Each structure stands twice: as structure tokens, then as C-alpha cells.
C-alpha positions in Angstrom: 5.0 -8.9 -4.8 7.4 -10.0 -2.0 7.4 -7.8 1.1 10.4 -9.6 2.6 13.6 -9.6 0.6 16.3 -10.4 3.1 17.6 -6.8 3.1 15.5 -5.5 6.0 18.5 -5.1 8.3 20.1 -2.7 5.8 17.0 -0.4 5.4 18.2 2.0 8.1 21.6 3.5 8.8 23.4 2.3 11.9 22.9 5.6 13.8 19.1 5.3 13.7 17.7 5.6 17.2 14.1 4.6 16.8 14.0 2.7 13.6 11.4 3.9 11.1 9.9 6.2 13.8 12.8 8.5 13.1 11.1 9.2 9.8 7.9 10.7 11.3 7.4 14.4 11.8 6.7 15.9 15.2 3.0 15.6 14.6 3.3 11.9 13.7 3.0 12.3 9.9 5.3 10.4 7.5 8.3 12.4 6.4 8.3 11.1 2.8 11.3 13.2 1.8 13.4 11.8 4.6 12.1 8.2 4.0 12.9 8.4 0.3 16.3 10.0 0.9 17.1 7.0 3.2 15.8 4.6 0.5 18.3 6.1 -2.0 21.0 5.7 0.6 19.9 2.2 1.3 20.4 1.2 -2.3 24.0 2.4 -2.0 24.5 0.7 1.4 23.1 -2.6 0.1 25.9 -2.9 -2.5 26.6 -3.5 -6.1 24.1 -6.4 -6.8 21.1 -4.8 -5.2 19.0 -4.8 -8.4 20.8 -7.3 -10.6 18.4 -7.7 -13.5 18.4 -9.2 -16.9 20.0 -7.3 -19.8 17.0 -5.1 -20.1 16.3 -3.1 -16.8 12.9 -3.7 -15.4 11.0 -1.0 -13.5 9.2 -3.6 -11.4 12.4 -4.7 -9.7 13.0 -1.3 -8.2 9.3 -0.9 -7.5 9.1 -4.1 -5.5 12.1 -3.1 -3.5 10.6 0.3 -2.8 7.3 -1.3 -1.8 9.0 -3.8 0.6 11.0 -0.9 2.1 7.9 1.4 2.6 5.8 -1.5 3.9 7.9 -1.5 7.0 7.0 2.0 8.0 3.4 1.8 6.7 2.7 -1.1 8.9 4.3 0.6 11.9 2.2 3.7 11.6 -1.0 1.7 10.7 -1.2 3.3 7.3 -2.2 1.8 4.0 -0.3 1.3 0.7 -1.9 0.6 -2.7 0.3 -0.3 -5.6 -0.7 0.1 -9.3 -3.9 2.2 -8.6 -6.0 2.6 -11.7 -7.1 6.1 -12.7 -8.8 7.5 -15.8 -5.3 8.4 -17.1 -3.3 5.2 -16.4 -2.0 3.6 -13.2 -0.4 5.4 -10.3 2.5 3.3 -9.2 2.0 3.7 -5.5 -0.3 5.5 -3.1 0.3 5.6 0.7 -2.4 6.8 3.0 -1.7 7.8 6.6 -3.7 10.1 8.9 -5.9 11.3 6.0 -2.8 12.3 3.9 -2.1 10.8 0.5 1.5 10.3 -0.7 1.7 9.5 -4.4 4.9 7.9 -5.7 5.7 7.4 -9.4 8.7 5.2 -10.5 10.5 4.9 -13.8 13.6 3.5 -15.3 16.1 6.3 -16.3 16.0 6.7 -20.1 17.2 10.2 -20.6 16.1 13.8 -20.0 13.0 13.7 -22.2 11.5 10.7 -20.4 12.6 12.1 -17.0 10.6 15.3 -17.6 7.6 13.3 -19.1 7.4 11.3 -15.8 7.2 14.5 -13.8 4.3 15.7 -16.0 2.6 12.3 -15.6 2.9 12.5 -11.8 1.6 16.1 -11.8 -1.6 14.8 -13.6 -2.0 12.1 -10.9 -1.6 14.7 -8.1 -4.2 16.9 -9.7 -6.7 14.0 -10.0 -6.2 13.1 -6.3 -6.1 16.7 -5.0 -2.6 16.3 -3.6 -0.1 19.1 -3.7 3.2 17.2 -3.5 4.3 13.9 -5.1 7.4 11.8 -5.2 9.2 10.6 -8.4 11.7 7.8 -8.2 13.9 7.1 -11.2 16.1 4.0 -11.1 19.2 4.9 -13.2 20.7 1.7 -14.9 23.0 3.5 -17.2 26.7 2.6 -17.3 27.6 5.9 -15.6 24.6 6.6 -13.4 24.4 9.8 -11.4 22.5 10.3 -8.1 20.2 13.3 -8.4 17.7 15.0 -6.1 15.6 18.0 -7.2 12.3 19.7 -6.4 10.2 21.3 -9.2 6.8 22.8 -9.7 4.9 21.2 -12.6 1.4 22.5 -13.3 1.2 24.0 -9.8 2.2 20.7 -8.1 5.4 20.1 -6.2 7.4 17.1 -7.6 10.2 15.8 -5.4 12.5 13.7 -7.6 15.2 11.1 -6.7 17.4 9.7 -9.4 18.9 6.6 -7.8 21.9 4.8 -9.4 21.3 1.0 -9.2 24.2 -0.4 -11.0 26.9 -0.1 -8.4 30.6 -0.5 -9.2 31.6 -4.2 -9.1 33.9 -5.1 -6.3 37.5 -5.7 -7.3 38.3 -9.3 -8.2 41.8 -9.1 -6.9 
């Protein structure tokens, strides 16, 4: 899993004052909502070919990019990141640990509303297993007309913060 992808200079917007430190709360905790909102914006900033993949979209391409992005802040704050963590109910895509807090991230390829809701339920089960109240759901939307989406739901008593990120950007004009 490559942690350097040549896009590091585009991770943060130009108006960032303190780099990834801008994404910490006043008490030094990771602000996952702000980090993942910026990740979504980064995909748009990076341009149309950010996740060029073969004909069949692959979840791992977006996952690797997300891991490389989050690795920057995890190292900075001396946290830990664990991809593909086995559980009794499958594999959690990503767990970050910082100052005793766990941040659980589930990723999927956008395949319609039914699978979108199923991913939220899957994440809620992982949160329950880990005793965590809030989790983060990243959906990479490869459809021809992707739509950015952000929502927060409660599933089985757990807060699910969802980001639907368009990854097939409009191709630049050839003229």
C-alpha cells in the first residue's frame, strides 16, 4: 500500500495555515469530520484523473488514496492506523487510534441506494463491536453522473457520518 502518491502538495487547500494541525480540535483530538470533508475536496482539487481505474471500479484504489492522505496527519499526531482489521464479522477497512480514541472508517464503491444503506448498517455493527459511538463511511461514486453527498444518520444507536465522493471528474476539453 503506497503511502506516497505524488499528490501530497494537493492534500490541503492553499489557505491552510498550519497544515494538518488545522484539523485538530482545541484539545488536540483529530477532527475526523473536517479531515474527511477536506479529503472529499482534495479529490475535486486533484482533477479528473485522480482515480483512473480499469473499466470496473476498484474499492482499493480509493482506499489507498485515503490511507496515504490520513497517514500524513496520523504520523504528525503520533497516532496509529490499521487497515483491513479482522473482526468476527468481516474486516473493518480502517481504524485510526489517537489519544485513546478510535476512529473507524468504512469505504465502498457507490452501487446504488440499497448497497449505500447496507454499508451504513455494516459500519454500525463494527462500531458496536468496538464500543465506538461515531463512524465514518466513505463511498467512492464512479457512476457517469456522480453526485457529492454528505449526511449524518443514526443506525442502531450509532452515528454514521457519510461522504459520497464523485471520483470520475469531467474530462478537460480537448479544444
